[in-house]
Structures are given as structure tokens and as C-alpha cells.
N, C-alpha and C positions, 0 to 999 in steps of 0.2 A: 790480050795475054790471059792465061788462066792463073790460078793461085800459085801453083808450083813454079811456073815460069816466072812470075812476078817476083816471088821470093828469091829464087836463085839468081835472077838478074840483079836485084838489089844487093845480094850477098856477094856478087862479083864485081861490085863498084860500077854497075851499069844502070842507066835509067830505065825503069819499067814504065808501064802505062800509068801506074799510080803507086804510092807508097803502100807497102804491105802492112797489114795490121794483125796483132797477135795479143793474146792475154792468157793467164793462168788464174783460175779462180779458186779461192778457198771455199770450204764447205758451206758456210753461211751465205756467201755471195752467190754460189751456185743455186742455192735454194731460192734465194730472192730472184735470180734470173729465171728460174723455172716459173715462178709466179708471174713475172712481168710478160714472158713469152707465152703464157698459158700452156705449158708443157708438163702438166701433172703426171702424164704417163711415164716420164722419164724416172729412172731410179732415184730415190731420195738421198742415198749415200753411195755414190760411185767409188771406185778404188781411190784411197786416200793415202797421202804420204805423211811423213813426220810433221810437216809444217801445215797440216790440214789442207793442202792443195789437193784438188781432185782431178780425176780424168774426165774432161768435159766430153760428153757424148757427141758424136759426129752430127747428129741432127741439130744440136744446139749451136755448134760452130757454124754450120751452114746457114742457119737462120740469122746469126749475127753478121754474116758475110765477112768472116775472118779468113785468113790465108794459110794458117798452119794448124796442123794436128799434133799435139804434144803427147807422146807415148812415155808414161812414167816408168821408173825402174821397178823390177821385181826383186824381192828379197828371198834368199834361201833360208832354210831352217838350219840352226846351229844348236850347240849344247846350251847356249845362252837364251835362245828365243823363248819367250813366254808371254802370254796375254793374261791380264788380270781383270777381275769382274768390273772394276770401276773404269775400264777403258785404257788404263796405263799399260805399258808394255816394256819388255826388255828386247833390244834388237839383237841382230846376229853378232854384233861386236861386244855385247855384254853391257851396253849402255842402257840405263833405265830412264824411261820417258814417262813422267807422271802427268796424267791428264788433270789440267788445272782449269777451273771454271773462272771466267771473267764476267764483267757487267754485261747484262742483257741476255744471259743465257748462252753466251759464247764460250769457247774453250780453246786451249792450245796445249801443247805437250812441252813440259819443262824438264830439262836434263837434271838428274840428280845422281849422287853416289858414283862418281866416275870409277870405272873398274880397275884402272892402272894408277890410282892416285899415289900409292906407296910403292910401285914397282921399281925394280932395278933392271939393268940390262940383262942379267941372267934370267929374271922372271919372264922376259919377253920370249924366251925360247920355250918355256913350259906353258904359255898361255894357249888356250884353245881358240885359235883364229878361225874365221869364216872359210868355208870351202868355195873357192872361186869357180870351180868347174861344176858345181851343182846344176843339173839341167833345169831345176826349177826357175832359174834366173831368166831363162828364155822361153819358158812354157807359155804357149799361146801368143807369142810375139809375132810369128810369121802370119798366123791366121788374122790377127788384128791389123797388121800392116797391109796384108792383101785386101782385106775388107775396105780400108781407106782407099787404096789404089782403085778398087773396083767401083766404089760408090762416090768418089770425089776426085777433084783435081788438086787437092790440098797438098802442100809440102809437108813432109813428115819430119818432125823435130823429135829426136829420141834421146833418152838418157839411160845409161846402163850402170856404169860403176859410180860409186860415190866419191867423196872427198878424200884427200890426204891430210892436208894441214888441218882442216876442221875436224876430221875423225880423230887425229891425234889429240886435238884440244878436248874433245868430248871424253876421250878415254882417260886422259891425264887430269882434266879439270883445269879451268881457265887460269887460275893464279899459278898453279904449279907448272903448267905448260909454258906460260911466258917467262917464268924464272928459268926454266930448262933452256929456252932459246938463248939465254944470255950466260947463265952459270953452269949449265949441264949439257953442253952441246953434243957430247958423245952419245948421251942417252937420246937426245932429240933426233940426231941422225939415225940412230938405231930404230927408234919408233917410226919415223917417217918412212924409213926403208921397208919395214915390215908392212905397213899399210900400202905403200905405193906398189909393192910387188903383187899384192892381192888384187888391188883395184885395176892394176894393168892386165892381169889375167882375166878378170871379169869382163873388162871391155874387149879383150881379144876373143874370148869365147862367144860373146853375144854378137859382136860384129861378124865373126865367122858364120854365125847361124842366120843372121838376117841383114847384114850390112848393105846389101844391095838395095834395100828399100829406104835406107836412111839418107835424107837430104842434108840435114844438119844434126850433128852429134853434140848434144848439150853436155859438156863436161860439168862435173858436179860443182856446186858452189864452193868457192874459196874466198870467203869474205876477208879482205885485206885492209879494210878502211873503216873508221868511225865516221860519224857526221863531220867531224872537224879535221881529222888527220889520219894518216896511215896507222894501222895497229901496231906494226913493228917498223924499224928503220929499214930503208932500202939496203943498207949494208948487211944487216942481219938476214934480210930476205934472200939476198944474193949468195950469202955464205952458207946459210943453213937450209932454207926452205926451197929455193928455186931449183937446185939440182934434182930433187925428188919430183917436183911438179913437172919440170921439163921432161924427165924420163917417162912419166905417165902420159903427158899430152903428145909428145912426139910419137910415142908408140901407138896411141889411140888414132891419131891422124894418119899415120902410115898404114895401119890396118884398114881404116875406113876407105882410103883412097885405092886400095886394092880391090875393094868391092864396088865402089862408086867413085870413079875419078873426078866427078864434079862435086863431091861431098865437101862440107865445111864443118869446122869445129867452133863451138861457141863456149865462152867461159862466163859464168856468173860470178861477179865480185862487187859487193855493195860498197858504198861509202866514198871517202875521199882517197882515191887510189891513183891520181894522176902520176906520181912518181914511178909507179909500177908499169905503166902502159907500155913503155919501150921494151921492158922485159917480156911482157906478154907477146908483143909482136915478135920479139927475137925467138920465142918459143914456139911460134907457128900458129898462134891464136888468130882465127879469121874474123870472129864476131865477138864484141864485148857487150855484156848485159850486166846491170840494168842501166848504167850511165845515170846514176842518181842525181837529179838536177839540183836538189837542195843541199847537197854536200859541198864542203869547201873545195875550191880549185877545180870544180867540174863544170865550168861555164861551157855551154853547148857550142857557142860560136868559136871559142878558143880551141876546144877539142877537135872540132872539124877542121880548122885551119892547121893545127899541128899534126894531127894523126889521120885525118879523113881519107887520105890516099893509101893508108897502110892497114887500116882495120875498120871493120863495119860496126855501126852502133845499133843496138837493139834495146828498146825501152824508152826512157827519157821523159815520160809523162809523169809529173809529180803526184805521188800517192800519199805524201805526208800531209799536205794542206789542200791542194787544188781538187783532186778527185773526191776526197771525202767531205770537204767542207766548203768548196768553192761554188760560186753561182754558175749558171750555164754560160754566162759571158766570160767568166774567168776560165772555165774549161776550154771554151772556144779559143781564147787568147793563148792558153798553154799549148794546145795542139798546133795552132798557126805558127807559133814561135819555134816550136821543136822542128816542124817541117821546114820552115824558112832557114833555120840554122843547119840541119843535118841532112836534109834530103837532096839538095842540088848535086848533080853528078852521080846519084845512086849512093848506096852504102848506108841506108837507113831502114830499119824495120821497127815500125812504131808499136809501142806496147806500154802499158803501166810499168812503172819502174820497180816492180816487185810483184810477187803473187798478190792478187787483189784481196784485201783484208775486209773484215766484217763491217767496217765503218764507211765503206763505199757503197752507194746504192746502185742497183742494176740500171736505174734510169740515167745516172751519170755516165755509166760505162757505155750505154747505147748512144748517148750524145757524143761521147768521145769518138766512137766509131764513125758516126755520121760526119762529124767534122773532119776526121782523117780522110774520109772518102771525098769530102767536098774540096779541101784545100790541098790534098796530096796528089792531084793529077799533074802529070808531066806534060810540058815543061813547067817547073814550079814558077809561079808568078805571084809572089807575096812581097 
């Protein structure tokens, strides 16, 4: 099998020749990988997202023997968009992301000054919202995807629109937003509806432009869990949040299948989210990422037994302890156990359980890939 066939077989609950492998690197890890692979000719700063995740060049993906090419979203300009000299920026929604330095010369972007912190429902009508039809959103996408098709057999994992629940959180501010979900549900519905309609149109426009190239559509992250428990109750989720997410997800999947009848949709949601998995399945989600192994109630064997015939798992290699701080033997054990639990019968795409952060070495990632290739051969015999 080639990589695309391998990914799509696993994503269709079939056993491929081996478990597909994928990862997304943040900027510091990417530069470390350049060093390890002796690829100094590659750009030092590829296209980078809010979370310092970068567009890994095709040459690096092929050198690592990965199976997917992740195409990150484009942003349009808006009345709010602004870049600052220190690297901070305001995005098209009006959210200010401050560049914040951390130990070792690393950095991340910290959300500050939510633009709708004091807004009323009436204020939502007057706010300058992003233009979902701006052609900058798909500028260069067709050429990039065609390049991947011409030069590789990789599956294309693409993301277009952003989040709904999380964007509402950023725009309102965390404390105020979680109060809204309980005490101001009329406003919460109004804000979610505004964001949903824009994200829905962004997906429609981009899928219409390049959807035939997309094997997996990565719906934006909607983190619904902490390390220990869900962020909100299942009752509040189903009453206030789910209707808007379902509207977006069903629309995106419907549009994708018009362009690629074999396409799949993948949702990112960190943390302890087991109570929500039946809802995600009900909304038509095909693949769940990142299946955080250290979170409460996310036991990989139990998840496979309970949901493995209804949803595909992407991720599940611990990025909190094992990949950054574990020995080679511990990484080997983590990969073996994830494959043993989740791979039988297909339905597993192996990856670190989040974008890889700066505390993970390139050497550990290469070892993870080697272990996945060694132990992930079908039929699984572990």
C-alpha cells in the first residue's frame, strides 16, 4: 500500500499493511528536526499558526516516512488584523495574541484583552466580523495540493475554518464565557450562532475550491476536557453548544463528500472527553484526535472496546511525560501498547497526542516512528 491507501483504509475501519503515522511539529521542534536530518536548506520559519505549529515541508515528511501532509488554514485580512513589532498580533476576529517568551528561548502566543468581554446581544450586530468569502482563504491551496499529489502518495489532511466554541471563548474571555453558558444562555447562543455561520461559510468556500484533493478534513479544535474531567457538563453541552457544532460539522462533511465521496472528517478535542464521544459520533465525526492517554477516563483499551467500531482514533502517544522525558525503552513501550490496544481491525492513526512541543527531542520522535513501523505491521501480533 502507499501512504494514501494506508491512511484511508485505517480511517475506514480496515486493516492496512501497517499503522499510518503522522505528526505536527511546533517551530522549535521543526528546527531541531532540521538539525537531526541535516536539512539546513529548508526554510527556518515555514508558515506558522497561532500555536506555533508549522507547515512541515514535503521533503521532511518523506524523510521521516510519515503518511500524511497537513495543510494548515489561511487567514483573511479584516479590520482587526494587525502585526506588532514584537511578533504579537491581532487576528481577524479581533483577538490579541501576545508573543510571550518562556525558558530556553522558546515562545508561545498568549490571548489577552478579549474583544467581546463586555458585549451585549445588540453589540454582536454591530461588530466587524471576518469575511468568510475572502479569496485569500484559499489562495495557493490548489497549487500546494497539486504539488503534493504530483510529488508524493501522501494522504492530504487539510484544515480550513476555525473553531466555534473556542473562538467564542477567546472573544468573550474564559471566565465570562463559562458564566454565560450557565447564566446568560441567550447571549451564548447568539455568539455561537454568529461564529458558526462564518466558519460554516469558510468551509463551504474552501471545499468548493479544492475539496477534491482533501482526504481528511480536520475540523478545528474544540477542546472540551481538562486533564481530569469535561470542561462543561454533558447537559450544558447538549443544550447550548452541540446544536451549533453539529450545524458546522454536518455542513462541512456534506460539502466534502460532494467533492470526495471517500473523504473523512476529524475533530480535535483534548482532555477527558469520554462523555462526549457518543455525541461526536452522533454528529458524524469520523476520526477523533488526539485521544490524550494521560487524561482521566481515556483508557485506550476501554475506548477501543466501547467506540472502536464507530469512530477512528488519531494520536494517543503520550506527549506530557513519555515523549519529552521518557527513555527509549519507555517510548517503545508506549508505542507498542497504543498499537496493541487501538490498531486491531484498523481504525488507528498513530501520532503524538498533540502538536509536538519544544520539550520533545527530534531523536525521540524518530524513535517513535521507527517503533511504529516495527510493531504496527498487520496482522498485529503483540
